[in-house]
VOPAGU-2260 file (C-alpha; in pm, 1 decimal, decimal comma):
REM VOPAGU-2260
SITE   aa  ch    i         X         Y         Z
SITE  MET   A    0   -1080,9    3737,1   -1597,1
SITE  TRP   A    1    -856,5    3815,4   -1304,2
SITE  GLN   A    2    -769,6    3557,7   -1041,9
SITE  ILE   A    3    -815,7    3670,8    -679,6
SITE  LEU   A    4    -611,5    3496,8    -411,2
SITE  GLU   A    5    -695,1    3559,0     -45,4
SITE  HIS   A    6    -444,0    3519,9     234,7
SITE  ARG   A    7    -559,0    3276,3     504,1
SITE  ARG   A    8    -564,9    3566,5     752,5
SITE  VAL   A    9    -831,7    3734,7     536,7
SITE  VAL   A   10   -1043,2    3419,4     521,5
SITE  ARG   A   11   -1043,0    3395,9     902,4
SITE  ARG   A   12   -1139,4    3762,6     943,5
SITE  LEU   A   13   -1436,4    3733,0     709,3
SITE  ALA   A   14   -1633,7    3548,6     978,1
SITE  ARG   A   15   -1598,8    3842,7    1218,8
SITE  ILE   A   16   -1668,3    4146,2    1002,1
SITE  PRO   A   17   -2011,5    4311,8     977,0
SITE  VAL   A   18   -2251,7    4180,4     711,2
SITE  ASP   A   19   -2265,5    4509,2     516,8
SITE  ILE   A   20   -1884,1    4515,5     489,2
SITE  LEU   A   21   -1885,0    4150,7     380,8
SITE  LYS   A   22   -2137,0    4229,1     102,9
SITE  ARG   A   23   -1926,2    4524,2     -11,4
SITE  TYR   A   24   -1614,1    4302,9     -14,2
SITE  GLU   A   25   -1796,6    4045,5    -230,1
SITE  LYS   A   26   -1896,7    4325,5    -472,2
SITE  TRP   A   27   -1532,4    4444,9    -473,5
SITE  LYS   A   28   -1418,7    4092,5    -565,9
SITE  ASP   A   29   -1678,1    4071,9    -846,2
SITE  ILE   A   30   -1557,8    4399,6    -998,0
SITE  VAL   A   31   -1189,4    4304,5    -974,0
SITE  ALA   A   32   -1248,0    3954,6   -1113,5
SITE  ILE   A   33   -1423,0    4093,2   -1420,6
SITE  SER   A   34   -1230,2    4410,4   -1504,0
SITE  GLY   A   35    -925,7    4407,8   -1277,5
SITE  PRO   A   36    -819,7    4689,0   -1045,8
SITE  GLN   A   37    -885,5    4941,4   -1324,1
SITE  GLY   A   38   -1256,6    4870,8   -1280,7
SITE  LEU   A   39   -1242,4    5028,4    -933,8
SITE  ILE   A   40   -1134,1    5371,5   -1061,4
SITE  PRO   A   41   -1477,1    5492,5   -1183,8
SITE  ILE   A   42   -1642,4    5386,9    -856,0
SITE  LYS   A   43   -1558,1    5673,5    -620,2
SITE  GLY   A   44   -1692,5    5494,1    -310,3
SITE  PHE   A   45   -1401,6    5249,3    -305,7
SITE  ARG   A   46   -1140,4    5528,2    -309,6
SITE  ASP   A   47    -878,4    5295,4    -449,4
SITE  GLU   A   48    -525,7    5425,8    -387,2
SITE  ALA   A   49    -161,2    5325,4    -386,6
SITE  LEU   A   50       2,7    5287,5     -46,4
SITE  ARG   A   51     341,2    5421,2      64,2
SITE  GLY   A   52     596,3    5340,6     330,7
SITE  ASP   A   53     599,4    4982,1     458,3
SITE  TRP   A   54     314,2    4899,3     218,8
SITE  ASN   A   55     488,6    5040,0     -91,5
SITE  GLY   A   56     369,1    4851,5    -401,3
SITE  HIS   A   57      33,5    4757,0    -245,7
SITE  ARG   A   58    -304,5    4920,8    -301,8
SITE  SER   A   59    -599,0    4988,6     -73,2
SITE  SER   A   60    -973,9    5015,7    -132,8
SITE  ARG   A   61   -1229,4    5148,0     113,7
SITE  LEU   A   62   -1508,4    4908,6     210,6
SITE  GLY   A   63   -1665,8    5143,0     464,0
SITE  GLU   A   64   -1570,2    5420,8     703,1
SITE  GLN   A   65   -1340,4    5188,6     895,0
SITE  TYR   A   66   -1262,3    4882,2     683,1
SITE  ARG   A   67   -1007,7    4859,0     400,5
SITE  VAL   A   68    -894,2    4580,9     172,8
SITE  ILE   A   69    -519,6    4582,0     105,0
SITE  TYR   A   70    -404,6    4401,7    -207,2
SITE  LEU   A   71    -112,6    4348,9    -442,5
SITE  VAL   A   72    -144,7    4334,5    -822,4
SITE  GLU   A   73      70,8    4104,4   -1034,0
SITE  GLU   A   74     -22,1    4210,3   -1386,5
SITE  GLN   A   75     210,9    3975,2   -1567,4
SITE  GLU   A   76      14,7    3683,2   -1416,9
SITE  VAL   A   77    -327,8    3854,4   -1399,2
SITE  ILE   A   78    -346,9    3788,4   -1023,2
SITE  VAL   A   79    -474,8    4006,7    -741,8
SITE  LYS   A   80    -347,7    3893,7    -400,1
SITE  VAL   A   81    -563,3    4015,5    -112,6
SITE  VAL   A   82    -312,3    4058,2     168,2
SITE  ASP   A   83    -531,7    4194,6     445,9
SITE  LEU   A   84    -882,2    4302,9     533,5
SITE  THR   A   85    -828,2    4550,6     810,6
SITE  ALA   A   86   -1017,9    4787,8    1032,3
SITE  HIS   A   87    -800,0    5075,6     908,9
SITE  ASP   A   88    -480,4    4955,2    1074,1
SITE  TYR   A   89    -196,9    4983,4     825,1
SITE  ARG   A   90      83,4    4868,1    1054,3
SITE  ARG   A   91     272,1    4565,2     923,6
SITE  LYS   A   92     239,8    4255,3    1139,4
């Protein structure tokens, strides 16, 4: 089992996102908790990918046309840190 940690910014944004995106995010968390980020690879709809530039080392999964979940994997501790849930805005804040 993988541990999923959510940044407090993500927790606050969950109240404002559409219900269908929230359901997809919950499904994303279920998959990652059970099989880790590798479990996302066979599911083409998430389009899981590594990020570059300012977000180097992080990964992104698609939750819809607009929304993405940005996360960091720490394999030595079996932890996935969800850094941001964004409406496709990759600029660092």
